C-alpha positions in Angstrom: -65.6 164.8 127.8 -63.1 162.5 129.2 -60.7 160.2 127.4 -59.0 157.2 128.8 -55.3 157.2 128.3 -54.8 153.6 129.3 -57.3 152.0 126.8 -56.3 151.9 123.2 -58.4 151.4 120.1 -58.2 147.7 119.1 -59.0 146.3 115.7 -58.1 142.6 116.5 -61.8 141.6 116.0 -61.4 142.2 112.3 -58.6 139.8 111.9 -59.3 136.1 111.1 -58.0 133.5 113.5 -56.4 131.3 110.9 -57.1 131.8 107.2 -58.2 128.7 105.2 -55.2 126.4 105.0 -55.2 123.0 103.3 -53.2 120.5 105.3 -52.3 118.7 102.1 -51.0 121.8 100.3 -47.3 121.8 99.3 -45.3 123.9 101.7 -42.4 124.5 99.2 -42.7 124.4 95.5 -40.2 122.1 93.7 -37.7 123.6 91.4 -38.4 122.7 87.8 -41.4 120.6 86.6 -42.7 117.8 88.8 -45.1 114.9 88.2 -47.5 113.0 90.4 -46.6 109.3 90.5 -50.3 108.2 90.6 -52.4 110.4 88.4 -49.5 111.9 86.1 -50.6 115.5 86.8 -47.8 117.9 86.0 -46.7 120.7 88.4 -45.1 123.5 86.4 -45.2 127.3 86.7 -46.8 127.1 90.2 -49.9 125.2 89.0 -51.1 121.7 88.3 -52.3 120.6 84.9 -52.8 117.5 82.8 -50.9 117.0 79.5 -51.2 113.5 77.9 -48.3 114.2 75.5 -45.9 115.7 78.0 -46.6 113.4 81.0 -44.9 110.2 79.7 -41.9 112.2 78.7 -41.6 113.7 82.2 -42.3 110.4 83.9 -39.4 108.7 82.0 -37.0 111.5 82.7 -34.6 110.9 85.7 -34.4 114.7 86.3 -38.0 115.3 86.9 -39.1 115.2 90.5 -41.7 112.6 91.2 -44.2 113.2 94.0 -47.7 112.6 95.0 -50.2 115.5 94.4 -52.5 116.6 97.2 -55.6 115.2 95.5 -54.1 111.7 95.4 -52.9 112.1 99.1 -56.5 113.0 100.1 -57.9 110.0 98.2 -55.3 107.7 99.9 -56.0 109.1 103.3 -59.8 109.2 102.7 -59.9 112.9 103.6 -62.9 114.6 101.8 -63.4 118.3 101.8 -66.8 118.0 100.3 -69.6 115.6 100.8 -72.8 115.6 98.7 -75.7 113.6 99.9 -78.6 112.9 97.4 -82.0 112.0 98.7 -84.7 111.3 96.3 -87.4 108.7 95.9 -86.7 108.4 92.1 -82.9 108.0 92.6 -82.7 104.5 91.4 -84.5 105.4 88.1 -82.1 108.3 87.4 -79.0 106.6 88.7 -77.1 106.5 85.4 -78.1 110.0 84.5 -77.0 111.4 87.8 -73.6 109.6 87.6 -73.1 111.0 84.1 -73.9 114.5 85.4 -71.4 114.1 88.2 -68.8 112.8 85.7 -69.4 115.9 83.5 -69.1 118.3 86.4 -65.9 116.6 87.6 -64.4 116.7 84.0 -65.2 120.4 83.7 -63.7 121.1 87.1 -60.6 119.0 86.4 -59.9 120.8 83.2 -59.4 124.0 85.1 -57.8 122.4 88.3 -56.8 118.7 88.2 -56.9 118.6 92.0 -60.7 118.8 92.0 -61.8 115.2 91.9 -64.6 112.9 93.0 -63.0 110.5 95.6 -65.8 108.0 95.7 -69.5 107.5 95.3 -71.2 105.4 98.0 -74.8 104.1 97.7 -76.9 103.8 100.8 -80.5 102.5 100.8 -82.3 105.6 99.4 -79.3 107.9 99.4 -76.2 108.5 97.3 -73.2 110.1 98.9 -70.4 111.7 96.7 -67.1 112.6 98.4 -64.9 115.2 96.7 -61.3 116.5 97.3 -62.4 120.1 97.2 -65.3 122.0 98.7 -65.9 124.0 95.5 -66.5 120.8 93.4 -69.2 119.6 96.0 -70.9 123.0 95.6 -70.7 122.8 91.8 -72.3 119.3 91.9 -75.1 120.6 94.2 -75.8 123.5 91.8 -75.8 121.2 88.8 -78.3 118.9 90.4 -80.6 121.8 91.2 -80.3 123.1 87.6 -81.0 119.6 86.1 -83.5 118.1 88.3 -84.8 121.0 90.4 -85.2 120.0 94.1 -83.5 121.8 96.9 -79.9 122.0 98.0 -78.7 123.0 101.5 -75.1 123.9 102.0 -73.4 123.5 105.5 -69.9 124.6 106.0 -67.7 123.2 108.8 -65.6 125.2 111.2 -63.3 127.7 109.3 -64.9 126.7 105.9 -62.5 123.7 105.4 -65.3 121.3 104.5 -68.8 121.6 103.1 -71.7 119.2 103.3 -74.3 119.6 100.5 -77.6 117.9 101.0 -79.8 117.7 97.9 -83.4 116.7 98.2 -84.9 115.7 94.9 -88.2 116.9 93.7 -91.2 114.8 94.7 -92.9 114.5 91.3 -95.6 112.2 90.2 -94.3 109.1 91.8 -94.1 110.9 95.2 -97.6 112.2 94.7 -98.9 108.6 93.9 -97.3 107.2 97.1 -99.0 109.8 99.2 -102.4 109.1 97.5 -101.9 105.4 98.1 -101.3 106.0 101.8 -104.4 108.2 102.0 -106.6 105.6 100.2 -105.2 102.8 102.2 -105.6 104.6 105.6 
């Protein structure tokens, strides 16, 4: 049995190249409380939160540091970390219900972390695209759509898990079956 003295055991394959890092994350936390100029989110005790009572007091105080939170920066720069695409033949009939569902999921996520927000909702012909500031919010919206309307959600992560694309295909119910039958009868 021979051993090679010049070759050493290497575990570098186990290490990640670069862990997930948000380019909009604060590099250095401000001393004392800070407030976002745009959304009035408060940064205190190393976390962001909303407080409708405390926010006007901190905004009026000259000692409070005023900055722009990372969610507002992402919205300004149009930098989504999650994109949810809805494809469904009955999308127009359920538009207001789906928008309400998205608003509820966003409100629930924002109560835990105010940096989880829907940036914009864009309607294309038979699609609805939702852009979010966080990849986890996009995943939550996809799961909520599957729970509420069934259908199928497919999750695709970008390189190094910085962005997720969720593609939700709605269920083809009675209306979809009727269209198929009409094509068969016409053809």
